[in-house]
C-alpha positions in Angstrom: 265.1 13.7 167.5 262.3 16.2 167.5 264.6 18.8 168.9 267.2 17.9 166.0 264.5 18.4 163.4 263.5 21.7 164.9 267.1 22.9 164.9 267.6 21.7 161.2 264.4 23.6 160.1 265.6 26.7 161.9 268.9 26.3 160.1 267.4 26.2 156.7 265.3 29.3 157.5 268.3 31.2 158.8 270.1 30.2 155.5 267.1 31.5 153.4 267.0 34.7 155.4 270.8 35.2 154.8 270.4 34.6 151.1 267.5 36.9 150.9 269.5 39.7 152.6 272.5 39.0 150.4 270.6 39.3 147.1 270.8 43.2 147.3 274.6 43.1 146.9 275.5 39.6 145.6 274.4 38.6 142.1 274.6 34.8 142.9 272.3 35.2 145.8 269.9 37.3 143.7 269.9 34.5 141.2 269.2 32.0 143.8 266.2 33.9 145.0 264.7 34.7 141.7 265.1 31.1 140.4 262.9 29.9 143.1 260.2 32.6 143.2 256.8 31.1 142.6 258.4 27.8 141.9 255.3 25.6 142.5 253.2 27.4 139.9 256.0 27.7 137.4 257.3 24.2 137.7 253.8 22.7 137.4 253.1 24.7 134.2 256.6 23.9 132.7 256.4 20.3 133.5 253.0 20.0 131.9 254.5 21.5 128.8 257.6 19.3 128.9 255.9 16.0 129.8 252.3 16.2 128.5 252.1 12.5 128.1 252.7 12.1 131.8 255.7 9.8 131.5 257.4 8.8 134.8 260.7 10.7 135.4 264.2 10.0 136.9 265.2 12.7 139.1 269.0 13.7 139.3 270.0 16.4 141.8 273.4 18.2 141.7 274.5 20.9 144.0 276.5 22.9 141.3 278.6 22.5 138.1 281.2 20.1 139.6 278.6 17.7 140.8 276.9 17.8 137.4 280.0 16.7 135.7 280.0 13.7 138.0 276.3 12.9 137.3 276.6 13.6 133.7 277.8 10.1 132.6 275.0 8.5 134.4 272.4 10.8 133.0 273.5 10.3 129.6 273.5 6.5 130.0 270.0 6.6 131.5 268.8 8.9 128.6 270.1 6.5 126.1 269.2 3.2 127.7 265.7 4.2 129.3 264.1 6.5 126.7 260.7 5.8 128.2 261.5 8.0 131.2 261.8 11.7 131.3 264.9 13.2 133.1 264.5 15.8 135.7 267.7 17.7 136.6 267.9 20.0 139.6 270.6 22.5 140.9 271.0 23.9 144.3 273.5 26.6 143.1 273.2 29.3 140.2 276.6 28.4 139.0 275.4 25.0 137.9 271.9 26.1 136.7 272.9 29.1 134.7 275.7 27.1 132.7 273.6 24.0 132.2 270.0 25.2 131.9 269.9 24.0 128.3 271.5 20.7 128.6 270.1 18.5 125.9 270.0 15.2 127.9 267.6 16.4 130.6 263.9 17.0 129.7 263.5 19.6 132.5 266.0 21.6 134.4 265.3 23.8 137.5 266.4 24.8 140.9 265.8 22.7 143.9 263.3 24.5 146.3 264.4 25.1 149.9 264.3 22.0 152.0 261.1 22.1 154.1 258.5 19.3 154.6 255.9 21.2 152.6 258.2 22.0 149.7 259.6 18.5 149.6 256.1 16.9 149.7 254.8 19.2 146.8 257.9 18.8 144.8 257.8 14.9 144.9 254.0 14.8 144.2 254.4 17.3 141.3 257.2 15.3 139.5 256.5 11.8 140.8 260.1 10.6 140.3 260.3 6.9 139.7 263.9 7.0 141.0 266.2 9.7 142.4 269.9 10.1 142.2 271.9 12.5 144.4 275.4 13.5 143.6 278.3 13.4 146.0 277.4 15.6 148.9 273.7 16.4 148.8 271.7 15.3 151.9 268.5 17.2 152.1 266.5 15.6 154.8 263.0 16.4 154.0 263.4 15.6 150.3 264.9 12.2 151.2 262.1 11.6 153.6 259.4 12.5 150.9 261.2 10.2 148.7 261.3 7.4 151.1 257.4 7.9 151.9 256.6 7.5 148.2 258.8 4.4 147.9 261.1 5.9 145.2 264.5 4.1 145.0 267.1 6.8 146.0 270.8 6.5 145.2 273.8 8.5 146.2 276.6 8.4 143.6 280.3 9.4 143.7 279.9 9.8 147.4 282.9 10.7 149.6 282.9 10.7 153.4 285.4 12.1 155.8 285.6 12.2 159.5 285.0 16.0 159.7 281.5 15.6 158.3 278.5 16.0 160.5 277.6 12.2 160.3 280.6 11.4 162.4 280.0 14.1 165.1 278.2 13.7 168.4 275.4 16.1 167.3 274.9 14.4 163.8 272.4 11.8 164.8 269.7 13.4 162.6 271.9 13.1 159.5 273.1 9.5 160.4 269.3 8.5 160.5 269.0 9.9 157.0 271.6 7.7 155.4 269.7 4.5 155.4 267.1 6.3 153.3 269.4 5.7 150.4 268.7 2.5 148.7 272.3 2.3 147.8 275.3 4.5 148.3 278.1 4.5 145.6 281.4 5.8 147.3 284.6 6.8 145.7 287.2 5.1 147.9 287.8 2.5 150.6 288.2 5.2 153.3 284.5 6.3 152.6 283.5 2.7 152.7 285.2 2.2 156.0 283.4 5.1 157.5 279.9 3.9 156.3 280.7 0.6 158.0 281.4 2.4 161.2 277.8 3.7 161.1 276.6 0.2 160.4 275.3 1.2 156.8 275.1 -1.9 154.8 273.9 -1.0 151.3 276.9 0.6 149.7 279.7 -0.3 147.3 283.0 1.3 146.0 282.4 2.4 142.5 284.9 5.2 142.1 284.4 8.6 140.7 282.0 9.0 137.6 284.0 12.1 136.7 286.7 9.7 135.3 284.3 8.3 132.9 283.3 11.8 131.7 286.9 13.1 131.3 288.0 10.0 129.4 285.1 10.5 127.1 286.1 14.2 126.7 289.7 13.2 125.9 288.6 10.6 123.2 286.3 13.1 121.5 288.3 16.4 121.8 288.6 18.2 118.5 291.0 20.9 117.4 290.2 24.4 118.3 290.5 27.1 115.7 293.9 28.7 115.5 295.1 27.2 118.7 297.4 24.8 116.9 298.9 27.8 115.2 299.5 29.4 118.7 301.0 26.2 120.1 303.2 25.8 116.9 305.3 22.9 118.4 306.0 24.8 121.6 305.5 23.2 125.1 302.5 24.7 126.7 301.5 25.3 130.2 297.7 25.2 130.5 296.5 27.1 133.6 292.9 26.3 134.2 290.2 27.8 136.4 292.5 30.3 137.8 291.7 32.9 140.5 293.7 36.0 141.4 296.0 34.4 143.9 296.9 31.7 141.3 297.3 34.5 138.7 299.7 36.5 140.9 302.0 33.4 141.2 301.7 32.6 137.6 302.5 36.2 136.5 305.7 36.2 138.5 306.7 33.0 137.0 305.8 33.9 133.5 307.5 37.2 133.6 310.7 36.1 135.1 311.2 32.4 134.5 309.2 31.0 131.4 311.7 29.5 128.9 311.6 30.9 125.5 310.4 27.5 124.0 307.2 27.5 126.2 303.8 29.2 125.8 300.9 29.6 128.3 297.2 29.3 127.9 295.3 30.9 130.9 291.5 30.1 131.3 290.4 32.1 134.4 287.4 30.9 136.5 285.7 34.3 136.1 285.9 36.2 132.7 284.5 39.5 133.6 286.2 42.3 131.6 287.7 43.9 134.6 289.4 40.5 135.6 290.6 39.9 132.0 292.2 43.4 132.0 294.1 42.8 135.4 295.5 39.6 133.9 296.6 41.4 130.9 298.3 44.2 132.8 300.1 41.8 135.0 301.8 40.0 132.1 304.8 41.2 130.1 305.0 38.7 127.3 303.0 39.0 124.0 299.4 38.1 124.8 296.2 37.6 122.8 292.7 36.8 123.8 291.0 33.8 122.3 288.2 36.0 120.8 291.0 37.9 118.9 293.0 35.0 117.9 294.0 34.8 114.1 296.5 32.9 111.9 298.6 36.1 112.0 298.8 36.9 115.8 298.6 33.2 117.0 302.3 32.3 116.3 303.6 35.5 117.6 301.8 35.5 121.0 303.4 33.8 124.0 300.2 33.8 126.2 296.6 32.9 125.1 294.0 34.2 127.5 290.7 32.4 127.3 287.7 34.8 127.5 284.9 32.4 127.2 283.3 29.6 129.2 283.1 25.9 128.0 286.3 25.0 126.1 288.8 24.4 128.9 288.7 20.6 128.8 289.5 20.6 125.2 292.4 23.0 125.6 294.4 20.4 127.7 295.1 18.4 124.4 297.7 21.2 123.6 299.3 21.0 127.0 302.6 19.6 128.4 301.7 20.6 132.0 298.7 21.8 133.9 298.3 24.3 136.5 294.8 24.0 138.3 293.4 27.0 140.1 291.5 27.4 143.3 294.1 25.9 145.5 294.9 29.2 147.3 291.1 29.8 147.9 288.0 27.6 148.4 289.7 24.6 146.9 291.1 23.3 143.7 289.0 22.8 140.5 288.9 19.8 138.3 292.3 18.1 138.1 290.9 14.9 136.2 290.5 16.7 133.0 294.3 17.3 132.4 295.1 14.0 133.7 293.0 12.3 131.1 295.2 14.1 128.5 298.3 12.7 130.2 299.4 16.0 131.9 301.1 16.1 135.2 299.2 18.5 137.6 300.4 21.5 139.6 298.1 23.1 142.2 297.8 25.1 145.3 297.4 23.4 148.8 293.9 24.2 149.9 291.6 21.1 150.2 293.6 19.1 147.7 293.3 16.2 150.0 289.5 16.2 149.7 289.8 14.9 146.1 290.9 11.3 145.8 292.9 11.9 142.6 295.0 14.8 144.0 295.6 13.1 147.3 296.7 9.8 145.7 298.7 11.4 142.8 300.6 13.9 145.0 301.9 10.9 147.0 302.7 9.0 143.8 304.3 11.8 141.6 301.7 12.7 139.1 300.5 15.8 140.9 302.5 18.5 142.6 301.3 20.9 145.5 303.0 24.2 145.7 302.7 27.1 148.1 304.4 30.0 146.3 306.2 31.0 143.0 309.5 29.5 144.1 307.8 26.2 144.5 306.2 26.6 141.1 309.6 27.2 139.6 311.1 24.3 141.3 308.5 21.9 140.2 308.7 23.2 136.6 312.4 22.8 136.4 312.0 19.2 137.9 309.4 18.4 135.1 311.6 19.9 132.3 313.6 16.7 132.7 312.1 14.3 130.0 312.3 11.2 132.0 310.9 12.8 135.1 308.0 14.2 133.1 307.3 10.9 131.3 307.0 9.2 134.7 304.7 11.8 136.1 302.6 11.7 133.0 302.3 7.9 133.0 301.5 8.0 136.7 298.7 10.5 136.2 297.3 8.7 133.2 297.3 5.3 134.8 295.2 6.6 137.6 292.3 7.4 135.3 292.8 4.1 133.4 292.6 2.1 136.6 289.6 4.0 138.0 287.1 4.3 135.1 284.0 2.3 135.0 281.8 3.9 137.8 279.1 4.5 135.5 278.9 0.9 134.4 278.7 -0.2 138.0 275.8 2.2 138.8 273.7 1.3 135.7 274.2 -2.5 136.4 272.9 -2.1 140.1 269.9 -0.2 138.7 269.2 -3.1 136.2 269.9 -5.8 138.8 267.5 -4.3 141.3 264.9 -3.5 138.7 264.6 0.0 140.0 263.3 1.3 136.6 260.1 -0.4 135.8 257.2 1.5 134.5 254.8 2.6 137.3 253.4 5.6 138.9 253.7 6.9 142.5 
């Protein structure tokens, strides 16, 4: 076991060295390094300012923006029901921190330092979390060990396990040993539960995905967006969310050649740099307007609305008839639950769709559709143009979120039942 820990520490140091080298040509790596520079002094000063009365805190850690959206319903319930505690929110990735660094339901937001015994000990002693919550995939061994030594209840929420993870490999003993450090693990599905049983983990339960609670909240609270009603103008709308260049190449061919006259398209790219937006504009032949330039005059004329900001995609699905979700021709698809909550059937590329419970389930049941090229997109589009086919797909998709909401309630109830949150100091 000592050898495993040594190898783990070497791996962490190698990762740090790689990030340090990448900062000179990669903006994200540079932000990663800058955000952790002199962290001990900065965090101590900031925490004193944010928490002068020395209230105990609840620590929630998310890898990035997607995990934050899973943790968000739990954070907001804790913030509302336990106002006597401060909320500490940490991110591993700049893509999460930069977007949510001013999130109002957390009292202090910062980067998680690199996982070392010293960093973990100092971090836990500084913030003295009364309880810690890790979201989905985060298993930082030294931080888990430091929390365990301090006796802070630690939960994993929206967890999902698969046989290709390190826990289930012959060389994964160190990580298997870390899992009992969680006081309770909330998993999304029965397959994950079965895998935990195979490791003789006992303190777990199937709660589902907390993102569903969040997207249902968004769908109920969604308000109109200025001039988008004029753009939609009783047309059917294909909403393409979080698209990347491979998605946009397929969409451009389809839109230019096959989009029916009574349809319009909203495209919300994952990255909105000026060069990227220009490339999208040049690839499309139909009348297009950017959201920042949308007016009552040009909105009805445009066939394509190009979103050039961050943060409104979830609300755009209320105008849609179908959703195309990007990322499926790259690292993996983005959030499909948001359009499903608005009753939209979903189309996406093939990469890693099976890693998400909703797309795995709905692609088998007819609420989501996996494509590999433009021809497949056209085929699915024609299929869903049939009203009865669309209605069945829409109802199948929406029923999924109706049947699987409530994970947040289960998590909060266990916290209450086990009395994890009682005022005390570590």
